[in-house]
MIVEXDO-795671 format. One record per residue (C-alpha): residue in three letters; chain; x, y, z. Coordinates in steps of 0.05 Angstrom, whole numbers, plus 5000, padded with zeros to 4 digits. Last residue first. Example, Ala and Ser with C-alpha at 12.3 -4.5 7.8 and 13.67 -1.06 7.14 Angstrom:
<nodes>
node residuo: SER, cadena: A, x: 5273, y: 4979, z: 5143
node residuo: ALA, cadena: A, x: 5246, y: 4910, z: 5156
</nodes>
This chain:
<nodes>
node residuo: HIS, cadena: A, x: 1460, y: 8495, z: 6672
node residuo: ARG, cadena: A, x: 1445, y: 8487, z: 6746
node residuo: ALA, cadena: A, x: 1375, y: 8455, z: 6737
node residuo: LYS, cadena: A, x: 1404, y: 8403, z: 6690
node residuo: THR, cadena: A, x: 1456, y: 8381, z: 6740
node residuo: SER, cadena: A, x: 1402, y: 8370, z: 6793
node residuo: PRO, cadena: A, x: 1403, y: 8416, z: 6853
node residuo: ALA, cadena: A, x: 1444, y: 8391, z: 6911
node residuo: LEU, cadena: A, x: 1410, y: 8403, z: 6979
node residuo: ALA, cadena: A, x: 1380, y: 8332, z: 6984
node residuo: LEU, cadena: A, x: 1449, y: 8302, z: 6969
node residuo: LEU, cadena: A, x: 1480, y: 8341, z: 7025
node residuo: GLU, cadena: A, x: 1426, y: 8322, z: 7075
node residuo: ASP, cadena: A, x: 1433, y: 8248, z: 7055
node residuo: VAL, cadena: A, x: 1509, y: 8251, z: 7063
node residuo: SER, cadena: A, x: 1499, y: 8280, z: 7133
node residuo: TRP, cadena: A, x: 1508, y: 8355, z: 7144
node residuo: GLN, cadena: A, x: 1543, y: 8378, z: 7206
node residuo: ASP, cadena: A, x: 1528, y: 8386, z: 7281
node residuo: ASP, cadena: A, x: 1572, y: 8335, z: 7315
node residuo: ALA, cadena: A, x: 1622, y: 8382, z: 7348
node residuo: HIS, cadena: A, x: 1568, y: 8432, z: 7370
node residuo: GLN, cadena: A, x: 1528, y: 8490, z: 7340
node residuo: GLY, cadena: A, x: 1552, y: 8476, z: 7270
node residuo: LEU, cadena: A, x: 1551, y: 8530, z: 7217
node residuo: LYS, cadena: A, x: 1510, y: 8507, z: 7158
node residuo: SER, cadena: A, x: 1510, y: 8532, z: 7087
node residuo: ALA, cadena: A, x: 1469, y: 8528, z: 7023
node residuo: LEU, cadena: A, x: 1475, y: 8551, z: 6950
node residuo: VAL, cadena: A, x: 1537, y: 8593, z: 6961
node residuo: ARG, cadena: A, x: 1546, y: 8626, z: 6894
node residuo: GLY, cadena: A, x: 1616, y: 8616, z: 6865
node residuo: ASP, cadena: A, x: 1598, y: 8606, z: 6791
node residuo: PRO, cadena: A, x: 1609, y: 8530, z: 6797
node residuo: ALA, cadena: A, x: 1559, y: 8528, z: 6855
node residuo: ILE, cadena: A, x: 1583, y: 8523, z: 6927
node residuo: LEU, cadena: A, x: 1552, y: 8479, z: 6981
node residuo: PHE, cadena: A, x: 1582, y: 8502, z: 7047
node residuo: ASP, cadena: A, x: 1589, y: 8462, z: 7112
node residuo: GLY, cadena: A, x: 1617, y: 8482, z: 7179
node residuo: PRO, cadena: A, x: 1641, y: 8444, z: 7240
node residuo: LEU, cadena: A, x: 1659, y: 8476, z: 7307
node residuo: GLY, cadena: A, x: 1731, y: 8476, z: 7330
node residuo: LEU, cadena: A, x: 1747, y: 8465, z: 7404
node residuo: ARG, cadena: A, x: 1801, y: 8412, z: 7405
node residuo: GLY, cadena: A, x: 1863, y: 8454, z: 7398
node residuo: GLY, cadena: A, x: 1900, y: 8485, z: 7339
node residuo: GLU, cadena: A, x: 1947, y: 8426, z: 7332
node residuo: PRO, cadena: A, x: 1921, y: 8370, z: 7374
node residuo: LYS, cadena: A, x: 1948, y: 8358, z: 7445
node residuo: ALA, cadena: A, x: 1939, y: 8284, z: 7461
node residuo: PRO, cadena: A, x: 1939, y: 8268, z: 7387
node residuo: PRO, cadena: A, x: 1890, y: 8214, z: 7365
node residuo: ALA, cadena: A, x: 1920, y: 8144, z: 7369
node residuo: PRO, cadena: A, x: 1948, y: 8119, z: 7303
node residuo: LYS, cadena: A, x: 1901, y: 8079, z: 7259
node residuo: GLU, cadena: A, x: 1894, y: 8006, z: 7237
node residuo: LYS, cadena: A, x: 1935, y: 7979, z: 7294
node residuo: ARG, cadena: A, x: 1877, y: 7934, z: 7317
node residuo: LEU, cadena: A, x: 1880, y: 7971, z: 7384
node residuo: VAL, cadena: A, x: 1881, y: 8038, z: 7348
node residuo: ALA, cadena: A, x: 1820, y: 8018, z: 7305
node residuo: MET, cadena: A, x: 1783, y: 7996, z: 7369
node residuo: SER, cadena: A, x: 1800, y: 8062, z: 7403
node residuo: VAL, cadena: A, x: 1776, y: 8100, z: 7341
node residuo: THR, cadena: A, x: 1708, y: 8066, z: 7343
node residuo: VAL, cadena: A, x: 1701, y: 8073, z: 7419
node residuo: VAL, cadena: A, x: 1720, y: 8147, z: 7417
node residuo: SER, cadena: A, x: 1672, y: 8158, z: 7358
node residuo: ARG, cadena: A, x: 1613, y: 8126, z: 7394
node residuo: LEU, cadena: A, x: 1625, y: 8165, z: 7458
node residuo: ILE, cadena: A, x: 1634, y: 8232, z: 7421
node residuo: THR, cadena: A, x: 1573, y: 8214, z: 7378
node residuo: PRO, cadena: A, x: 1530, y: 8204, z: 7440
node residuo: TRP, cadena: A, x: 1559, y: 8267, z: 7472
node residuo: ALA, cadena: A, x: 1546, y: 8317, z: 7415
node residuo: ARG, cadena: A, x: 1474, y: 8334, z: 7434
node residuo: PRO, cadena: A, x: 1499, y: 8345, z: 7506
node residuo: ASP, cadena: A, x: 1535, y: 8409, z: 7484
node residuo: LEU, cadena: A, x: 1601, y: 8413, z: 7520
node residuo: LEU, cadena: A, x: 1646, y: 8390, z: 7462
node residuo: ALA, cadena: A, x: 1637, y: 8445, z: 7411
node residuo: ARG, cadena: A, x: 1606, y: 8489, z: 7465
node residuo: PRO, cadena: A, x: 1678, y: 8506, z: 7485
node residuo: LYS, cadena: A, x: 1683, y: 8550, z: 7423
node residuo: ALA, cadena: A, x: 1725, y: 8550, z: 7359
node residuo: GLU, cadena: A, x: 1688, y: 8588, z: 7305
node residuo: ILE, cadena: A, x: 1678, y: 8581, z: 7230
node residuo: GLY, cadena: A, x: 1658, y: 8647, z: 7198
node residuo: PHE, cadena: A, x: 1677, y: 8629, z: 7127
node residuo: GLU, cadena: A, x: 1736, y: 8678, z: 7121
node residuo: ARG, cadena: A, x: 1758, y: 8662, z: 7192
node residuo: TYR, cadena: A, x: 1760, y: 8587, z: 7179
node residuo: LEU, cadena: A, x: 1795, y: 8599, z: 7112
node residuo: THR, cadena: A, x: 1852, y: 8634, z: 7147
node residuo: ARG, cadena: A, x: 1854, y: 8584, z: 7205
node residuo: THR, cadena: A, x: 1930, y: 8589, z: 7211
node residuo: PRO, cadena: A, x: 1934, y: 8513, z: 7211
node residuo: ASP, cadena: A, x: 1894, y: 8509, z: 7146
node residuo: ALA, cadena: A, x: 1911, y: 8441, z: 7116
node residuo: ILE, cadena: A, x: 1865, y: 8422, z: 7057
node residuo: LEU, cadena: A, x: 1840, y: 8352, z: 7043
node residuo: ASP, cadena: A, x: 1814, y: 8331, z: 6975
node residuo: PHE, cadena: A, x: 1773, y: 8267, z: 6973
node residuo: PRO, cadena: A, x: 1783, y: 8192, z: 6977
node residuo: LEU, cadena: A, x: 1806, y: 8191, z: 7050
node residuo: ASP, cadena: A, x: 1870, y: 8151, z: 7062
node residuo: GLY, cadena: A, x: 1911, y: 8212, z: 7085
node residuo: GLU, cadena: A, x: 1868, y: 8225, z: 7146
node residuo: TYR, cadena: A, x: 1913, y: 8212, z: 7206
node residuo: LYS, cadena: A, x: 1986, y: 8216, z: 7184
node residuo: ARG, cadena: A, x: 1973, y: 8256, z: 7121
node residuo: LEU, cadena: A, x: 1932, y: 8306, z: 7162
node residuo: GLU, cadena: A, x: 1988, y: 8315, z: 7212
node residuo: ALA, cadena: A, x: 2038, y: 8330, z: 7157
node residuo: ALA, cadena: A, x: 1990, y: 8377, z: 7122
node residuo: SER, cadena: A, x: 1984, y: 8418, z: 7185
node residuo: SER, cadena: A, x: 1921, y: 8421, z: 7226
node residuo: HIS, cadena: A, x: 1861, y: 8468, z: 7225
node residuo: PHE, cadena: A, x: 1825, y: 8420, z: 7178
node residuo: VAL, cadena: A, x: 1790, y: 8434, z: 7112
node residuo: VAL, cadena: A, x: 1752, y: 8382, z: 7071
node residuo: VAL, cadena: A, x: 1737, y: 8387, z: 6997
node residuo: GLU, cadena: A, x: 1685, y: 8340, z: 6968
node residuo: ARG, cadena: A, x: 1666, y: 8350, z: 6895
node residuo: ILE, cadena: A, x: 1592, y: 8343, z: 6879
node residuo: ASP, cadena: A, x: 1564, y: 8321, z: 6812
node residuo: ALA, cadena: A, x: 1510, y: 8276, z: 6842
node residuo: ALA, cadena: A, x: 1550, y: 8217, z: 6816
node residuo: ARG, cadena: A, x: 1609, y: 8244, z: 6856
node residuo: ILE, cadena: A, x: 1567, y: 8240, z: 6920
node residuo: GLU, cadena: A, x: 1544, y: 8169, z: 6903
node residuo: ALA, cadena: A, x: 1616, y: 8148, z: 6890
node residuo: HIS, cadena: A, x: 1637, y: 8178, z: 6957
node residuo: ARG, cadena: A, x: 1586, y: 8140, z: 6997
node residuo: VAL, cadena: A, x: 1635, y: 8101, z: 7041
node residuo: ALA, cadena: A, x: 1681, y: 8161, z: 7043
node residuo: PHE, cadena: A, x: 1625, y: 8207, z: 7067
node residuo: SER, cadena: A, x: 1608, y: 8161, z: 7126
node residuo: ARG, cadena: A, x: 1683, y: 8156, z: 7139
node residuo: LEU, cadena: A, x: 1684, y: 8232, z: 7143
node residuo: HIS, cadena: A, x: 1635, y: 8233, z: 7202
node residuo: LEU, cadena: A, x: 1672, y: 8179, z: 7242
node residuo: ASN, cadena: A, x: 1738, y: 8213, z: 7230
node residuo: CYS, cadena: A, x: 1711, y: 8282, z: 7247
node residuo: ILE, cadena: A, x: 1684, y: 8255, z: 7314
node residuo: PRO, cadena: A, x: 1750, y: 8219, z: 7330
node residuo: CYS, cadena: A, x: 1793, y: 8280, z: 7313
node residuo: GLY, cadena: A, x: 1858, y: 8252, z: 7284
node residuo: ALA, cadena: A, x: 1874, y: 8315, z: 7245
node residuo: PHE, cadena: A, x: 1838, y: 8373, z: 7279
node residuo: ARG, cadena: A, x: 1768, y: 8402, z: 7272
node residuo: ARG, cadena: A, x: 1727, y: 8399, z: 7209
node residuo: PHE, cadena: A, x: 1707, y: 8450, z: 7157
node residuo: GLN, cadena: A, x: 1671, y: 8421, z: 7096
node residuo: LEU, cadena: A, x: 1669, y: 8453, z: 7028
node residuo: HIS, cadena: A, x: 1619, y: 8415, z: 6984
node residuo: THR, cadena: A, x: 1636, y: 8438, z: 6914
node residuo: LEU, cadena: A, x: 1586, y: 8434, z: 6857
node residuo: CYS, cadena: A, x: 1613, y: 8415, z: 6789
node residuo: ASN, cadena: A, x: 1653, y: 8437, z: 6728
node residuo: GLN, cadena: A, x: 1678, y: 8506, z: 6748
node residuo: ASP, cadena: A, x: 1703, y: 8481, z: 6815
node residuo: PRO, cadena: A, x: 1696, y: 8540, z: 6863
node residuo: ILE, cadena: A, x: 1748, y: 8532, z: 6887
node residuo: ARG, cadena: A, x: 1806, y: 8509, z: 6845
node residuo: LEU, cadena: A, x: 1850, y: 8451, z: 6864
node residuo: THR, cadena: A, x: 1926, y: 8446, z: 6867
node residuo: SER, cadena: A, x: 1961, y: 8381, z: 6883
node residuo: ASP, cadena: A, x: 2011, y: 8374, z: 6940
node residuo: ALA, cadena: A, x: 1977, y: 8310, z: 6967
node residuo: ILE, cadena: A, x: 1957, y: 8351, z: 7028
node residuo: THR, cadena: A, x: 1918, y: 8395, z: 6981
node residuo: VAL, cadena: A, x: 1939, y: 8463, z: 6956
node residuo: LEU, cadena: A, x: 1884, y: 8514, z: 6946
node residuo: GLU, cadena: A, x: 1871, y: 8558, z: 6885
node residuo: ARG, cadena: A, x: 1821, y: 8614, z: 6889
node residuo: THR, cadena: A, x: 1758, y: 8638, z: 6856
node residuo: PRO, cadena: A, x: 1717, y: 8684, z: 6900
node residuo: VAL, cadena: A, x: 1662, y: 8650, z: 6942
node residuo: THR, cadena: A, x: 1594, y: 8681, z: 6941
node residuo: THR, cadena: A, x: 1541, y: 8689, z: 6995
node residuo: PRO, cadena: A, x: 1594, y: 8691, z: 7050
node residuo: LEU, cadena: A, x: 1567, y: 8684, z: 7121
node residuo: PRO, cadena: A, x: 1560, y: 8750, z: 7158
node residuo: MET, cadena: A, x: 1609, y: 8766, z: 7215
</nodes>
């Protein structure tokens, strides 16, 4: 299935029950596809975006993160993140954007160092009672691959990346390097 080159305008409901429009007509949208609510790898990755959220917003980018979990599960595990979270337990958006769920998500050795680091980080947060333990049987399974799309206000996909393993997604620095300046977009 070919990756989308344009994204039709649509409204999505966040886990906070607010409605957002994609593409955002006022700024770039970074549409991230992650795995399940409570995923240690996703949590570690998204915390790196949360820490630099002001910098991302200053670059005129809106973060929107999609999980294949329910809104209730997302609120429980990820509700403190400073950006919009979308529950897609039926994987409708995942299919539309070509995001797969394959065993290589966890079996690829390139993901193992981050898997180990994320399990230790989450385990420490659980022991300190800062976070609930990740689900033993996550909604939608454990095998989702990440995906990143940078979408212009007019719906054009400026850049995209389909992950080859569970830790194969854009960093904040990669995202910022991909974003054209505000003047260049207008």
